VOGU-3710 file (C-alpha; in Angstrom, 3 decimals, decimal comma):
1> mgkwiprfll> 34,384/-29,588/26,396  31,907/-28,369/23,708  28,767/-27,546/25,856  31,532/-24,832/27,399  32,148/-23,678/24,401  30,329/-20,373/23,537  28,060/-20,497/20,535  30,260/-17,543/18,674  33,805/-19,395/19,174  31,941/-22,494/17,858
11> cllvgylsvp> 30,533/-20,370/14,460  34,488/-18,786/14,712  35,881/-22,059/14,383  33,032/-23,354/11,715  34,093/-20,242/9,777  37,288/-20,321/9,769  37,279/-24,646/8,216  34,924/-23,361/5,995  32,935/-26,715/6,509  29,878/-25,991/8,497
21> lhaawidvkt> 29,284/-28,817/11,022  26,495/-27,294/12,547  24,576/-24,801/10,555  21,999/-23,638/13,419  23,613/-20,284/14,019  26,201/-19,142/11,416  28,008/-15,335/12,417  28,588/-13,536/8,968  31,911/-12,194/10,515  33,370/-15,586/10,117
31> fgaigdgktl> 33,195/-15,701/6,805  34,872/-11,837/6,342  32,172/-9,763/7,361  33,497/-6,675/8,614  30,248/-4,102/10,173  32,430/-0,809/9,795  30,262/0,661/7,011  33,044/1,087/4,753  34,004/-2,655/4,288  31,450/-4,030/1,410
41> dspainraie> 30,080/-6,740/3,055  27,455/-8,419/0,929  30,092/-10,840/-0,338  30,805/-12,279/3,259  26,645/-12,048/3,800  26,339/-14,183/0,365  28,955/-16,784/1,686  27,228/-16,992/4,802  24,090/-17,808/2,766  25,242/-20,205/0,660
51> aaaaagggtv> 27,229/-22,589/3,574  23,938/-21,992/5,964  21,778/-23,839/2,696  24,280/-26,064/2,080  24,708/-27,754/4,927  20,721/-27,661/4,918  19,426/-24,288/6,518  19,452/-22,767/9,679  20,416/-18,844/10,890  23,026/-16,616/9,612
61> yipagtylcf> 23,553/-14,043/12,533  24,711/-10,479/11,684  26,053/-8,940/15,149  26,011/-5,154/15,890  27,504/-2,987/13,242  27,146/-1,301/9,483  26,988/-3,539/7,076  27,872/-1,739/3,350  25,944/-4,153/1,037  24,585/-4,652/-2,665
71> svrlksnial> 22,194/-7,493/-3,514  21,537/-9,818/-0,197  20,331/-13,370/-1,655  18,530/-15,664/0,270  17,905/-19,205/0,326  15,540/-21,423/1,257  15,560/-23,046/5,180  17,564/-19,779/5,829  16,599/-17,184/8,601  18,620/-13,801/8,756
81> yldqgatila> 19,032/-12,164/12,137  19,665/-8,970/12,284  20,812/-8,548/16,136  20,304/-4,898/17,898  22,552/-2,683/16,663  22,956/-3,978/13,400  22,275/-2,246/10,462  22,319/-3,242/6,402  23,807/-0,375/4,420  22,529/-0,238/1,374
91> adpaegkgry> 25,491/1,105/-0,836  25,320/3,577/-3,091  26,601/1,819/-6,794  28,212/6,123/-7,459  30,384/5,601/-4,724  32,184/2,885/-7,811  32,215/-0,150/-4,859  30,051/-2,340/-6,966  26,102/-2,797/-8,486  23,360/-4,264/-7,390
101> dlpepnewdm> 22,083/-7,180/-9,425  20,682/-6,610/-12,373  16,265/-7,314/-13,047  16,143/-10,044/-14,471  14,021/-9,963/-17,760  9,795/-9,576/-18,090  7,700/-10,195/-21,125  5,020/-8,784/-19,368  6,372/-5,737/-17,996  4,117/-3,370/-20,259
111> yqdfghshwq> 1,346/-3,871/-17,918  2,845/-2,280/-14,779  5,994/-0,047/-13,904  9,192/-1,125/-13,790  9,488/-1,459/-9,621  6,412/-4,307/-9,706  7,947/-6,325/-12,811  11,493/-7,449/-11,144  13,021/-8,577/-7,932  16,235/-9,087/-8,387
121> nsliwgigle> 17,335/-5,682/-8,463  16,906/-5,063/-4,802  18,905/-5,539/-1,722  17,417/-8,608/-0,110  15,780/-10,786/-2,750  14,704/-14,761/-3,214  12,921/-15,922/-5,678  11,109/-19,274/-5,605  11,923/-19,967/-2,076  10,643/-22,087/0,866
131> nisilgpgli> 11,059/-21,266/4,886  12,700/-18,204/4,683  12,441/-15,595/7,464  13,624/-11,881/8,323  14,138/-11,262/11,880  15,806/-9,428/14,798  15,506/-5,792/16,023  17,778/-4,258/13,338  18,056/-2,203/10,646  17,914/-2,605/7,097
141> hgkgltrqgp> 18,943/0,889/5,457  18,012/1,752/1,923  20,311/4,861/1,864  22,048/4,049/-1,811  18,179/2,457/-3,100  16,720/4,850/-5,708  13,200/5,610/-5,090  12,934/5,824/-9,409  11,584/3,797/-11,780  10,461/4,071/-15,336
151> gprrvqtadt> 6,093/3,595/-15,944  5,251/0,172/-17,788  6,817/-0,145/-20,963  2,836/0,666/-22,535  1,367/3,610/-21,419  -1,942/3,743/-21,748  -4,337/7,233/-22,001  -5,414/8,970/-18,713  -3,168/6,217/-17,097  -1,626/8,712/-14,434
161> pvsllsradq> -3,416/10,382/-12,173  -3,642/13,926/-12,457  -2,409/14,515/-9,087  0,999/13,210/-10,065  1,328/14,775/-13,330  4,634/16,134/-12,329  5,681/13,409/-9,658  9,595/13,508/-9,606  9,561/9,528/-8,629  9,554/8,726/-12,086
171> vapradrapg> 13,192/8,446/-14,435  12,889/12,227/-16,185  12,136/11,702/-19,571  14,462/12,801/-22,242  14,689/13,050/-25,991  15,628/9,796/-26,021  13,689/8,204/-23,690  10,149/8,062/-24,245  8,128/6,851/-20,647  8,419/3,303/-20,600
181> sdsqfesmng> 11,055/3,725/-23,176  13,952/0,980/-23,299  16,388/3,639/-22,438  15,001/4,020/-19,376  14,406/0,617/-18,684  19,050/0,255/-19,024  19,230/3,607/-16,815  18,193/0,934/-13,952  20,705/-1,558/-14,528  22,717/-1,181/-11,309
191> qgnkaialkl> 20,898/0,625/-9,406  18,785/-1,287/-6,625  15,210/0,323/-5,439  13,518/-2,195/-3,237  14,657/-3,410/0,243  13,319/-6,986/0,336  11,734/-8,037/-2,571  10,247/-11,809/-2,611  8,263/-13,494/-5,702  7,044/-17,116/-5,446
201> crnvvlrdfs> 8,161/-17,845/-2,420  6,443/-19,872/0,531  6,110/-19,817/4,038  8,221/-16,747/4,678  8,530/-14,649/7,948  9,324/-11,127/8,564  9,590/-10,369/12,282  10,994/-7,035/14,471  12,750/-4,714/12,317  12,727/-2,016/11,320
211> islgghfall> 13,438/-0,442/7,237  14,325/3,325/6,749  14,584/4,591/3,374  13,006/1,205/1,758  13,510/2,634/-1,903  10,502/2,286/-4,233  9,298/-0,380/-2,122  10,398/-1,474/1,451  8,754/-4,616/0,817  7,815/-5,563/-2,429
221> atgvdnltvd> 6,199/-9,483/-2,145  4,492/-11,116/-5,156  3,111/-14,455/-5,204  4,391/-15,353/-1,655  1,789/-17,719/-0,140  1,770/-18,235/3,822  3,443/-14,854/4,748  3,816/-13,410/7,999  4,859/-9,672/8,803  5,299/-8,682/12,026
231> nvkvdanrdg> 6,225/-6,195/14,237  7,621/-4,473/11,678  8,688/-0,274/11,949  9,425/1,011/8,406  10,068/4,993/7,947  9,324/4,758/4,170  10,459/7,026/1,206  7,566/5,877/-0,959  5,845/2,672/-0,875  5,801/0,591/2,581
241> fdidscrnvr> 4,373/-2,928/2,160  3,267/-4,205/-1,085  1,526/-7,406/-1,188  1,065/-8,578/-4,812  -0,585/-11,623/-5,941  -0,486/-13,289/-2,272  -2,313/-15,708/-0,393  -2,430/-16,549/3,181  -1,034/-12,949/4,495  -0,910/-11,930/8,134
251> isncsvnspn> 0,223/-8,580/8,742  0,329/-7,614/12,358  1,625/-5,169/14,564  3,188/-2,676/12,298  3,786/0,745/11,655  4,372/2,250/8,440  4,813/6,103/7,759  5,553/6,866/4,143  4,467/10,181/3,312  5,214/10,148/-0,413
261> ddaivlkssl> 3,665/6,648/-1,233  1,512/4,110/0,161  1,719/2,941/3,506  0,131/-0,426/3,265  -1,480/-1,604/-0,422  -2,964/-4,791/-1,303  -2,349/-5,093/-5,189  -3,365/-8,095/-7,945  -0,862/-7,028/-10,957  0,044/-9,180/-14,045
271> glgfaraten> 3,893/-8,762/-12,745  3,946/-12,654/-12,782  2,805/-13,219/-16,706  -1,216/-14,377/-14,869  -3,866/-13,083/-13,137  -3,503/-14,169/-9,288  -6,120/-12,788/-6,894  -4,370/-11,906/-3,484  -6,719/-13,138/-0,907  -7,139/-14,457/2,266
281> vtitncqvsg> -5,319/-11,350/3,814  -5,182/-9,565/7,439  -4,199/-6,557/8,445  -4,789/-5,624/12,321  -3,255/-3,519/15,195  -1,352/-1,645/12,355  -0,637/2,501/12,257  0,054/3,811/8,843  1,068/7,460/8,305  2,773/10,545/6,316
291> ydlgsyldgt> 5,043/12,370/8,947  7,940/13,889/7,886  10,488/11,621/5,501  12,535/9,924/9,061  11,029/11,411/11,512  8,595/8,108/12,647  11,945/6,005/13,350  13,572/8,564/15,158  10,624/9,985/17,333  10,177/12,878/16,314
301> fkrtqllapd> 6,771/12,652/14,197  7,044/16,168/12,275  4,372/17,602/9,943  6,222/20,155/8,057  5,714/18,877/4,725  2,615/19,689/3,299  2,721/18,561/-0,284  4,231/15,201/-0,571  4,092/14,157/-3,346  1,555/15,591/-5,392
311> rdgvtgrikl> -1,617/17,925/-4,514  -3,275/15,533/-2,774  -1,024/16,267/-0,044  0,454/13,123/1,957  -0,320/9,704/1,274  0,589/6,518/3,418  -2,613/4,704/3,867  -3,904/1,207/3,674  -5,172/0,452/0,275  -6,171/-2,126/-2,270
321> gtesnggfkn> -4,956/-1,461/-5,482  -4,156/0,067/-7,994  -2,635/-2,512/-9,794  -6,161/-4,632/-9,975  -5,723/-7,342/-12,376  -6,395/-10,662/-10,279  -8,634/-9,218/-7,523  -9,173/-9,046/-3,966  -11,017/-12,059/-1,911  -12,048/-12,722/1,868
331> itisncvfdr> -9,047/-9,347/3,187  -10,072/-7,769/6,698  -8,483/-4,913/8,285  -9,047/-4,188/11,768  -7,606/-2,049/14,816  -6,157/0,112/12,739  -4,530/3,623/12,821  -4,350/6,246/10,360  -2,640/9,374/11,377  -2,178/12,936/8,749
341> crglaletvd> -2,463/10,768/5,902  -4,959/9,843/3,358  -7,733/7,630/3,943  -8,845/4,039/3,151  -8,626/2,967/-0,090  -10,697/0,251/-2,205  -10,220/0,280/-5,867  -10,641/-2,227/-8,989  -9,912/-0,920/-12,230  -8,372/-3,848/-14,776
351> gallediais> -10,853/-5,903/-15,044  -11,451/-8,067/-11,578  -13,531/-8,938/-8,653  -13,125/-7,037/-5,286  -15,192/-8,951/-3,117  -15,723/-10,110/0,619  -13,552/-7,405/2,360  -14,718/-6,642/6,381  -12,742/-3,115/7,866  -13,582/-2,527/12,034
361> nitmrdivns> -12,295/-0,464/14,773  -10,201/2,010/12,298  -9,730/5,749/13,923  -8,352/8,292/11,944  -7,032/11,835/11,993  -6,056/14,466/9,893  -6,658/12,609/6,602  -5,991/14,703/4,239  -8,587/13,327/0,751  -11,622/11,021/1,261
371> plflrlgarm> -11,806/9,029/4,618  -13,303/6,395/2,334  -13,155/5,913/-1,009  -14,189/2,400/-2,846  -14,124/2,498/-7,086  -14,985/0,438/-9,580  -12,924/2,058/-12,087  -11,935/0,851/-16,329  -8,505/2,213/-16,519  -8,078/-1,371/-17,680
381> rgpegipvgg> -4,184/-1,809/-18,044  -4,056/-5,683/-19,069  -4,527/-7,373/-22,012  -7,007/-6,533/-24,523  -10,572/-7,968/-23,960  -11,028/-8,273/-20,161  -14,363/-6,971/-19,011  -15,149/-4,196/-16,821  -14,439/-6,493/-12,824  -17,144/-5,938/-10,244
391> lrrvsisniv> -16,854/-4,534/-6,056  -19,031/-6,189/-4,015  -20,105/-7,793/-0,310  -17,811/-5,073/1,790  -18,587/-4,315/5,375  -16,897/-1,511/6,750  -17,636/-0,573/10,418  -16,816/1,218/13,899  -14,765/3,422/12,142  -13,740/7,398/13,394
401> aynadprfas> -12,447/10,121/11,476  -11,351/13,476/12,391  -10,564/16,796/10,482  -10,620/15,192/6,768  -10,036/17,567/4,381  -13,137/19,738/2,708  -12,851/19,023/-0,511  -13,298/15,420/-0,503  -16,455/13,080/0,745  -16,664/9,922/1,376
411> iisgipehdi> -16,352/8,292/-2,001  -18,083/5,117/-3,450  -18,292/4,921/-7,174  -18,885/3,066/-10,113  -19,273/3,507/-13,742  -22,623/3,731/-16,050  -23,733/-0,311/-16,172  -21,150/-0,698/-14,039  -22,671/-0,790/-10,244  -20,775/-0,960/-7,004
421> edvklshiqi> -22,917/-3,794/-5,110  -24,088/-4,653/-1,551  -21,817/-2,342/1,094  -22,947/-2,328/4,431  -21,388/0,519/6,856  -22,249/0,977/9,892  -21,333/2,500/13,429  -19,363/5,484/11,775  -18,703/8,908/12,900  -16,806/11,351/10,631
431> yyqgggtkpq> -16,280/14,937/11,576  -14,802/17,088/8,428  -12,746/20,562/8,183  -15,993/21,881/6,022  -16,106/25,060/4,781  -17,759/23,883/1,397  -19,627/26,506/-0,774  -22,665/26,737/-2,708  -20,325/27,022/-6,077  -19,433/23,849/-5,330
441> aalepaekek> -22,232/22,014/-4,175  -23,689/22,801/-7,438  -20,952/20,928/-9,143  -21,502/17,017/-11,387  -18,432/15,387/-11,359  -17,185/13,622/-14,949  -17,583/9,695/-14,453  -13,576/9,193/-15,787  -14,156/6,050/-16,307  -10,559/4,963/-17,620
451> qypepsmfgd> -9,034/7,617/-15,142  -6,667/6,820/-12,432  -8,114/6,239/-9,838  -7,463/8,780/-6,623  -10,231/10,776/-4,919  -8,899/13,903/-6,671  -9,864/12,681/-9,785  -13,296/14,079/-9,844  -12,049/17,372/-8,103  -14,217/19,055/-5,602
461> ipaygffirh> -17,321/16,988/-4,802  -20,691/19,058/-4,782  -21,124/16,777/-1,155  -18,714/17,175/2,152  -20,104/13,853/3,134  -20,968/10,698/0,796  -21,212/10,950/-2,894  -22,563/7,457/-3,952  -22,323/7,158/-7,370  -23,388/4,001/-9,963
471> vkgitledve> -23,998/1,507/-6,643  -26,945/-1,059/-6,064  -27,223/-2,031/-2,463  -26,273/0,304/-0,026  -27,267/0,361/3,561  -25,767/3,002/6,459  -26,766/2,347/10,023  -25,848/4,396/12,989  -23,526/7,041/11,000  -22,956/10,436/12,075
481> isylkedlrp> -21,261/12,650/9,905  -21,054/16,328/10,954  -18,190/19,484/10,066  -16,005/21,759/11,894  -16,822/24,868/9,841  -20,290/25,428/8,137  -20,418/23,734/4,707  -23,166/24,673/2,235  -23,208/21,613/0,401  -25,949/18,628/1,290
491> aflldnvrqa> -24,080/15,763/3,131  -25,007/12,695/0,499  -25,623/12,862/-3,074  -26,723/9,652/-4,159  -26,802/9,330/-7,967  -27,899/6,281/-9,861  -28,589/4,243/-7,233  -31,017/1,723/-5,868  -31,981/0,164/-3,072  -30,361/2,348/-0,623
501> gfyhvkaqha> -30,843/2,423/3,715  -29,991/5,144/6,069  -31,394/4,111/9,365  -30,290/5,911/12,063  -27,941/8,217/10,659  -27,365/11,878/11,768  -26,065/14,537/9,169  -25,358/17,908/10,602  -26,361/20,619/7,600  -26,680/24,481/7,294
511> sevptfvlkk> -30,186/26,379/7,021  -31,862/26,106/4,186  -29,308/23,262/2,964  -30,990/19,728/2,219  -29,488/16,819/3,994  -29,864/14,496/0,900  -29,674/15,073/-2,894  -30,850/12,555/-4,549  -30,922/12,081/-8,786  -32,177/8,573/-10,656
521> vegfdahhcg> -32,796/6,896/-7,464  -34,762/3,528/-6,789  -35,124/2,021/-3,413  -34,598/4,768/-0,958  -35,702/4,287/2,146  -34,971/6,067/5,195  -35,481/5,805/9,340  -34,961/7,904/12,034  -32,430/10,129/10,194  -32,404/13,030/13,014
531> tvpdiklksv> -34,433/16,138/11,709  -35,390/14,463/8,467  -38,789/12,910/8,466  -39,224/8,920/7,906  -39,417/8,312/4,035  -39,709/5,411/1,192  -39,056/6,748/-2,214  -39,662/3,876/-4,940  -38,202/5,869/-7,918  -37,922/9,440/-8,143
541> mqkkf> -35,542/11,105/-10,287  -34,119/14,281/-8,532  -35,051/15,544/-4,944  -33,804/17,241/-2,536  -35,054/17,743/1,164
//
């Protein structure tokens, strides 16, 4: 008889008996879930997960419907399957039906903000698990999540970028709430600020579902090994994917719209209590964007939101950093699209190495700041005594960028006595908006070694194409830059650079405006660079040509 009984009836029988005879497929409705969007269903979903785990594992099935939830607690050897038409809806604690799990204590929360330091205060979370999946074409809707949170308990000088000083995402300060204070942290009790949070897990697959309004993070994965994220669509009100101190990560075929924060960002914080590199990561066939919130999933792709979240404009990019205590190693990014967002950013500012990075086949349109931003800094948000890190061995090729913001060139900047090393740029075309002025060309950006890294930290840039400072070993080959409106700044400005080679480089420039400005440059070599004659310089303090 068993082969003629539909699976859902078998699941129904199993649920009512409360003895999972076969945990391969368990319907949450057999454990009391209603799916009407009004009844609190997280207790029933958690019972289904616990029953499947007790039976050795299986798939917890969420059929079509809207399931109002506070914290859903994953278990090892469990797949959570959201069917077409199924929505897990984050409940709002203000409605009085319950609250999210409390954030667990973390003695290391002085080094990164609240959101990076806690995992249990989330819609869906798991800690110390293995062999877990969230699958299916359904939706995770973070309507009841907050995007707010305190900063770290210890706030260091210049730790907030100028562009974010007025940002409303942080818990509003009051006379009794100093930034990062205990009272600010306590104000988060009962709130949920992440759609999915995973810590110290292994063998994780996230595939095919969508996330709307993910809170502070749509996904926070910290210390996760063997993580696959595939065909996930996100319309986030802050960060999309935060991959922190993870190893062996594959992100593919994903679309992340996040106008108010980063889309796909690799980090290496001290949230685990120790420095751990994010390494062996591939990001491929993905799109990141800064369309108006909600307009990616509804298919309208609106562009009316102009300044979100700050004066730099919409965010929505791929970035390595800012949290960079453990570093980044062996990362590839390929076949990705940036649309109406910030450019690619590689940052290490907390004393770690960022090395062995290969980036290729990227297209960008309507970039609101630097198309390429490489920054080695000395913010040093971490234990005292850690030396400045390093940024080296980076290859970036086959990039096309159109309509980039006129205020910022592509920036490759170390700091005094700490050079970025071994950067190779090839087969790149960048079309800037242009419009730069002679007064801008005369600017000398401050070093700002300890400043939060963001292109706006330097103000307007005195070159329209590339600003290269404190770099040892850089090659540009088959690179072409131009502007849509005449720009009176030079195409390239090199300051304190050693071993620079420019080969088959073309740069549009206005009459009587130099292509190159060199300051304290050693070992400069240029060949077949348009109207610029071939030149080889051993050492030069200042030269324009």
